[in-house]
SETORFI-699944 format. One record per atom (N, C-alpha, C, O): residue in three letters; chain; atom name; x, y, z. Coordinates in pm, whole numbers, plus 50000, padded with zeros to 5 digits. Layout:
BEGIN
FITI  rest  kette  atom   east  north     up
FITI   ALA      A    CA      X      Y      Z
...
//
This chain:
BEGIN
FITI  rest  kette  atom   east  north     up
FITI   MET      A     N  49036  50459  49332
FITI   MET      A    CA  49010  50495  49469
FITI   MET      A     C  48966  50641  49472
FITI   MET      A     O  49025  50726  49405
FITI   ALA      A     N  48865  50668  49547
FITI   ALA      A    CA  48814  50805  49555
FITI   ALA      A     C  48917  50896  49618
FITI   ALA      A     O  48993  50856  49706
FITI   LYS      A     N  48919  51021  49570
FITI   LYS      A    CA  49019  51117  49619
FITI   LYS      A     C  49009  51137  49770
FITI   LYS      A     O  49111  51141  49839
FITI   ASP      A     N  48885  51149  49824
FITI   ASP      A    CA  48869  51167  49968
FITI   ASP      A     C  48921  51045  50044
FITI   ASP      A     O  48984  51061  50149
FITI   LEU      A     N  48895  50925  49993
FITI   LEU      A    CA  48943  50804  50058
FITI   LEU      A     C  49096  50802  50057
FITI   LEU      A     O  49158  50766  50157
FITI   SER      A     N  49156  50841  49944
FITI   SER      A    CA  49301  50845  49934
FITI   SER      A     C  49360  50938  50038
FITI   SER      A     O  49457  50903  50106
FITI   LYS      A     N  49302  51057  50052
FITI   LYS      A    CA  49350  51153  50153
FITI   LYS      A     C  49326  51099  50294
FITI   LYS      A     O  49410  51117  50382
FITI   ASP      A     N  49213  51034  50316
FITI   ASP      A    CA  49184  50975  50446
FITI   ASP      A     C  49287  50868  50481
FITI   ASP      A     O  49334  50861  50594
FITI   ILE      A     N  49320  50785  50383
FITI   ILE      A    CA  49418  50678  50405
FITI   ILE      A     C  49554  50740  50436
FITI   ILE      A     O  49621  50697  50530
FITI   LEU      A     N  49596  50839  50358
FITI   LEU      A    CA  49725  50904  50380
FITI   LEU      A     C  49728  50968  50519
FITI   LEU      A     O  49828  50954  50590
FITI   ASN      A     N  49621  51036  50557
FITI   ASN      A    CA  49616  51097  50690
FITI   ASN      A     C  49622  50991  50800
FITI   ASN      A     O  49689  51011  50902
FITI   ALA      A     N  49552  50881  50780
FITI   ALA      A    CA  49553  50773  50879
FITI   ALA      A     C  49692  50711  50891
FITI   ALA      A     O  49738  50680  51001
FITI   ILE      A     N  49758  50692  50778
FITI   ILE      A    CA  49894  50637  50779
FITI   ILE      A     C  49988  50732  50853
FITI   ILE      A     O  50065  50689  50939
FITI   ASN      A     N  49981  50860  50821
FITI   ASN      A    CA  50066  50958  50888
FITI   ASN      A     C  50041  50960  51039
FITI   ASN      A     O  50134  50969  51118
FITI   LYS      A     N  49914  50953  51077
FITI   LYS      A    CA  49880  50954  51219
FITI   LYS      A     C  49929  50828  51288
FITI   LYS      A     O  49986  50834  51397
FITI   LYS      A     N  49908  50713  51225
FITI   LYS      A    CA  49945  50585  51286
FITI   LYS      A     C  50096  50569  51297
FITI   LYS      A     O  50146  50519  51398
FITI   THR      A     N  50168  50612  51194
FITI   THR      A    CA  50313  50594  51194
FITI   THR      A     C  50387  50708  51260
FITI   THR      A     O  50503  50694  51298
FITI   GLY      A     N  50321  50823  51273
FITI   GLY      A    CA  50389  50940  51326
FITI   GLY      A     C  50485  51000  51225
FITI   GLY      A     O  50571  51081  51260
FITI   LYS      A     N  50472  50960  51100
FITI   LYS      A    CA  50559  51008  50993
FITI   LYS      A     C  50484  51109  50907
FITI   LYS      A     O  50361  51111  50906
FITI   GLY      A     N  50558  51191  50838
FITI   GLY      A    CA  50497  51289  50750
FITI   GLY      A     C  50517  51250  50605
FITI   GLY      A     O  50604  51305  50537
FITI   ILE      A     N  50439  51157  50557
FITI   ILE      A    CA  50450  51112  50419
FITI   ILE      A     C  50369  51208  50332
FITI   ILE      A     O  50251  51232  50357
FITI   SER      A     N  50434  51261  50231
FITI   SER      A    CA  50365  51359  50146
FITI   SER      A     C  50288  51290  50034
FITI   SER      A     O  50320  51178  49993
FITI   GLU      A     N  50188  51358  49987
FITI   GLU      A    CA  50109  51308  49875
FITI   GLU      A     C  50198  51292  49751
FITI   GLU      A     O  50181  51198  49674
FITI   ASN      A     N  50294  51384  49733
FITI   ASN      A    CA  50385  51374  49619
FITI   ASN      A     C  50474  51252  49625
FITI   ASN      A     O  50502  51190  49522
FITI   ALA      A     N  50519  51215  49745
FITI   ALA      A    CA  50602  51094  49760
FITI   ALA      A     C  50522  50970  49721
FITI   ALA      A     O  50573  50880  49656
FITI   VAL      A     N  50396  50968  49761
FITI   VAL      A    CA  50309  50855  49726
FITI   VAL      A     C  50286  50852  49575
FITI   VAL      A     O  50292  50746  49513
FITI   LYS      A     N  50261  50970  49516
FITI   LYS      A    CA  50238  50976  49372
FITI   LYS      A     C  50361  50931  49293
FITI   LYS      A     O  50348  50868  49188
FITI   LYS      A     N  50479  50963  49344
FITI   LYS      A    CA  50603  50923  49276
FITI   LYS      A     C  50613  50771  49269
FITI   LYS      A     O  50645  50716  49163
FITI   ILE      A     N  50586  50704  49380
FITI   ILE      A    CA  50589  50557  49379
FITI   ILE      A     C  50475  50503  49294
FITI   ILE      A     O  50495  50411  49215
FITI   ALA      A     N  50356  50560  49310
FITI   ALA      A    CA  50238  50511  49238
FITI   ALA      A     C  50254  50524  49087
FITI   ALA      A     O  50199  50444  49012
FITI   SER      A     N  50329  50625  49043
FITI   SER      A    CA  50345  50645  48898
FITI   SER      A     C  50417  50528  48831
FITI   SER      A     O  50403  50507  48710
FITI   GLY      A     N  50494  50454  48909
FITI   GLY      A    CA  50565  50339  48852
FITI   GLY      A     C  50490  50208  48865
FITI   GLY      A     O  50540  50104  48821
FITI   VAL      A     N  50372  50212  48923
FITI   VAL      A    CA  50294  50090  48945
FITI   VAL      A     C  50204  50064  48826
FITI   VAL      A     O  50132  50153  48780
FITI   THR      A     N  50209  49941  48777
FITI   THR      A    CA  50121  49900  48667
FITI   THR      A     C  50040  49779  48712
FITI   THR      A     O  50061  49726  48822
FITI   SER      A     N  49949  49736  48629
FITI   SER      A    CA  49872  49615  48664
FITI   SER      A     C  49966  49494  48673
FITI   SER      A     O  49941  49401  48749
FITI   GLU      A     N  50073  49497  48595
FITI   GLU      A    CA  50171  49388  48602
FITI   GLU      A     C  50243  49385  48737
FITI   GLU      A     O  50278  49278  48786
FITI   THR      A     N  50264  49501  48796
FITI   THR      A    CA  50328  49508  48928
FITI   THR      A     C  50247  49426  49028
FITI   THR      A     O  50303  49354  49111
FITI   MET      A     N  50116  49438  49019
FITI   MET      A    CA  50030  49369  49113
FITI   MET      A     C  50017  49219  49084
FITI   MET      A     O  49980  49142  49172
FITI   LYS      A     N  50048  49179  48962
FITI   LYS      A    CA  50036  49037  48925
FITI   LYS      A     C  50166  48962  48949
FITI   LYS      A     O  50165  48840  48968
FITI   ASP      A     N  50280  49032  48948
FITI   ASP      A    CA  50411  48971  48963
FITI   ASP      A     C  50452  48979  49110
FITI   ASP      A     O  50470  49087  49165
FITI   GLU      A     N  50466  48862  49174
FITI   GLU      A    CA  50492  48862  49317
FITI   GLU      A     C  50623  48933  49353
FITI   GLU      A     O  50628  49005  49453
FITI   ALA      A     N  50726  48915  49274
FITI   ALA      A    CA  50855  48982  49302
FITI   ALA      A     C  50840  49134  49293
FITI   ALA      A     O  50894  49207  49375
FITI   GLU      A     N  50766  49180  49192
FITI   GLU      A    CA  50742  49324  49177
FITI   GLU      A     C  50656  49379  49290
FITI   GLU      A     O  50680  49489  49339
FITI   LEU      A     N  50559  49302  49332
FITI   LEU      A    CA  50472  49343  49442
FITI   LEU      A     C  50552  49354  49571
FITI   LEU      A     O  50535  49449  49647
FITI   ARG      A     N  50639  49258  49596
FITI   ARG      A    CA  50724  49263  49715
FITI   ARG      A     C  50817  49385  49710
FITI   ARG      A     O  50842  49449  49812
FITI   LYS      A     N  50868  49415  49591
FITI   LYS      A    CA  50955  49532  49572
FITI   LYS      A     C  50876  49660  49604
FITI   LYS      A     O  50928  49750  49670
FITI   LEU      A     N  50752  49667  49557
FITI   LEU      A    CA  50666  49783  49584
FITI   LEU      A     C  50641  49798  49734
FITI   LEU      A     O  50647  49909  49787
FITI   ILE      A     N  50612  49689  49801
FITI   ILE      A    CA  50588  49692  49946
FITI   ILE      A     C  50712  49746  50017
FITI   ILE      A     O  50700  49826  50110
FITI   LYS      A     N  50829  49702  49974
FITI   LYS      A    CA  50954  49751  50034
FITI   LYS      A     C  50972  49900  50008
FITI   LYS      A     O  51013  49973  50098
FITI   GLN      A     N  50942  49945  49887
FITI   GLN      A    CA  50955  50088  49856
FITI   GLN      A     C  50864  50171  49947
FITI   GLN      A     O  50905  50275  49999
FITI   VAL      A     N  50743  50124  49965
FITI   VAL      A    CA  50647  50198  50049
FITI   VAL      A     C  50692  50196  50195
FITI   VAL      A     O  50684  50298  50263
FITI   SER      A     N  50739  50082  50242
FITI   SER      A    CA  50784  50076  50382
FITI   SER      A     C  50908  50162  50403
FITI   SER      A     O  50922  50226  50508
FITI   ASP      A     N  50997  50165  50305
FITI   ASP      A    CA  51115  50253  50314
FITI   ASP      A     C  51073  50399  50317
FITI   ASP      A     O  51126  50478  50395
FITI   MET      A     N  50979  50435  50231
FITI   MET      A    CA  50930  50573  50226
FITI   MET      A     C  50870  50614  50362
FITI   MET      A     O  50892  50725  50410
FITI   ALA      A     N  50796  50522  50421
FITI   ALA      A    CA  50731  50549  50549
FITI   ALA      A     C  50824  50531  50668
FITI   ALA      A     O  50790  50565  50781
FITI   LYS      A     N  50943  50476  50641
FITI   LYS      A    CA  51039  50446  50747
FITI   LYS      A     C  50975  50357  50854
FITI   LYS      A     O  50991  50378  50974
FITI   VAL      A     N  50902  50257  50805
FITI   VAL      A    CA  50835  50161  50892
FITI   VAL      A     C  50879  50021  50850
FITI   VAL      A     O  50867  49984  50733
FITI   LYS      A     N  50928  49944  50946
FITI   LYS      A    CA  50970  49807  50919
FITI   LYS      A     C  50846  49721  50898
FITI   LYS      A     O  50753  49723  50979
FITI   VAL      A     N  50847  49646  50789
FITI   VAL      A    CA  50737  49555  50760
FITI   VAL      A     C  50793  49414  50770
FITI   VAL      A     O  50887  49378  50699
FITI   THR      A     N  50734  49334  50858
FITI   THR      A    CA  50783  49198  50879
FITI   THR      A     C  50753  49112  50758
FITI   THR      A     O  50664  49142  50678
FITI   ASP      A     N  50829  49004  50745
FITI   ASP      A    CA  50806  48910  50634
FITI   ASP      A     C  50664  48855  50639
FITI   ASP      A     O  50601  48836  50534
FITI   SER      A     N  50613  48830  50759
FITI   SER      A    CA  50477  48775  50768
FITI   SER      A     C  50374  48877  50720
FITI   SER      A     O  50275  48839  50657
FITI   THR      A     N  50396  49005  50748
FITI   THR      A    CA  50304  49108  50700
FITI   THR      A     C  50314  49122  50549
FITI   THR      A     O  50212  49137  50481
FITI   VAL      A     N  50435  49118  50495
FITI   VAL      A    CA  50453  49122  50349
FITI   VAL      A     C  50378  49005  50287
FITI   VAL      A     O  50308  49022  50187
FITI   ASN      A     N  50391  48887  50345
FITI   ASN      A    CA  50321  48769  50292
FITI   ASN      A     C  50170  48787  50297
FITI   ASN      A     O  50100  48748  50204
FITI   GLU      A     N  50119  48848  50405
FITI   GLU      A    CA  49975  48875  50416
FITI   GLU      A     C  49929  48971  50307
FITI   GLU      A     O  49825  48951  50245
FITI   ILE      A     N  50009  49076  50285
FITI   ILE      A    CA  49972  49175  50183
FITI   ILE      A     C  49971  49110  50045
FITI   ILE      A     O  49877  49129  49968
FITI   VAL      A     N  50075  49032  50014
FITI   VAL      A    CA  50084  48965  49884
FITI   VAL      A     C  49964  48872  49866
FITI   VAL      A     O  49901  48870  49760
FITI   LYS      A     N  49933  48794  49969
FITI   LYS      A    CA  49820  48701  49962
FITI   LYS      A     C  49689  48777  49940
FITI   LYS      A     O  49606  48735  49859
FITI   ALA      A     N  49670  48887  50012
FITI   ALA      A    CA  49546  48965  50000
FITI   ALA      A     C  49533  49027  49862
FITI   ALA      A     O  49425  49028  49803
FITI   VAL      A     N  49644  49079  49809
FITI   VAL      A    CA  49640  49140  49675
FITI   VAL      A     C  49609  49034  49570
FITI   VAL      A     O  49527  49058  49481
FITI   LYS      A     N  49672  48918  49580
FITI   LYS      A    CA  49646  48811  49483
FITI   LYS      A     C  49501  48764  49489
FITI   LYS      A     O  49440  48736  49387
FITI   ALA      A     N  49447  48756  49609
FITI   ALA      A    CA  49310  48708  49626
FITI   ALA      A     C  49206  48812  49587
FITI   ALA      A     O  49091  48778  49562
FITI   SER      A     N  49247  48939  49582
FITI   SER      A    CA  49151  49048  49563
FITI   SER      A     C  49097  49059  49422
FITI   SER      A     O  48986  49110  49402
FITI   GLY      A     N  49172  49014  49324
FITI   GLY      A    CA  49131  49033  49186
FITI   GLY      A     C  49159  49173  49136
FITI   GLY      A     O  49130  49206  49021
FITI   MET      A     N  49216  49257  49222
FITI   MET      A    CA  49264  49391  49187
FITI   MET      A     C  49159  49490  49142
FITI   MET      A     O  49191  49581  49066
FITI   ASN      A     N  49034  49476  49186
FITI   ASN      A    CA  48938  49583  49154
FITI   ASN      A     C  48943  49689  49263
FITI   ASN      A     O  48994  49664  49372
FITI   ALA      A     N  48891  49806  49234
FITI   ALA      A    CA  48903  49920  49324
FITI   ALA      A     C  48841  49891  49461
FITI   ALA      A     O  48898  49929  49563
FITI   GLY      A     N  48727  49825  49462
FITI   GLY      A    CA  48662  49795  49589
FITI   GLY      A     C  48745  49703  49676
FITI   GLY      A     O  48753  49722  49797
FITI   SER      A     N  48807  49603  49614
FITI   SER      A    CA  48888  49511  49693
FITI   SER      A     C  49016  49578  49742
FITI   SER      A     O  49065  49546  49850
FITI   MET      A     N  49071  49670  49663
FITI   MET      A    CA  49191  49740  49706
FITI   MET      A     C  49159  49830  49825
FITI   MET      A     O  49240  49843  49917
FITI   GLU      A     N  49041  49893  49825
FITI   GLU      A    CA  49000  49974  49939
FITI   GLU      A     C  48986  49886  50063
FITI   GLU      A     O  49026  49926  50172
FITI   ALA      A     N  48931  49767  50047
FITI   ALA      A    CA  48915  49675  50159
FITI   ALA      A     C  49051  49632  50213
FITI   ALA      A     O  49069  49621  50334
FITI   ILE      A     N  49147  49608  50124
FITI   ILE      A    CA  49282  49570  50168
FITI   ILE      A     C  49345  49685  50245
FITI   ILE      A     O  49406  49663  50350
FITI   MET      A     N  49331  49807  50195
FITI   MET      A    CA  49388  49923  50265
FITI   MET      A     C  49325  49937  50404
FITI   MET      A     O  49396  49964  50501
FITI   LYS      A     N  49195  49920  50414
FITI   LYS      A    CA  49129  49931  50543
FITI   LYS      A     C  49177  49821  50637
FITI   LYS      A     O  49197  49846  50756
FITI   MET      A     N  49195  49698  50583
FITI   MET      A    CA  49244  49588  50664
FITI   MET      A     C  49383  49620  50719
FITI   MET      A     O  49411  49598  50837
FITI   MET      A     N  49470  49672  50633
FITI   MET      A    CA  49606  49701  50675
FITI   MET      A     C  49611  49817  50775
FITI   MET      A     O  49700  49821  50860
FITI   MET      A     N  49517  49910  50765
FITI   MET      A    CA  49514  50022  50858
FITI   MET      A     C  49478  49975  50999
FITI   MET      A     O  49513  50040  51098
FITI   ASN      A     N  49409  49862  51008
FITI   ASN      A    CA  49368  49812  51138
FITI   ASN      A     C  49474  49723  51204
FITI   ASN      A     O  49452  49676  51316
FITI   LYS      A     N  49585  49699  51138
FITI   LYS      A    CA  49693  49616  51194
FITI   LYS      A     C  49770  49691  51298
FITI   LYS      A     O  49864  49637  51356
//
């Protein structure tokens, strides 16, 4: 993901949630993410929970299911991940 897009997404998340999520907090979670995390549904759900806890935003089971479905369908390339992030920003 391009650095400017990453900052844009972080800024949009902070604006939408009214929370002050730092770039370092995101990097801390991201450092533990591997390609296996995205392939293993239990690990992906755990990651979604970590991110929602960090943002102090409740994520419904239906939204978690949507995210998991979108990630599985995406094939995990950078372009599809950007599309998923944009989709989630519009929720």
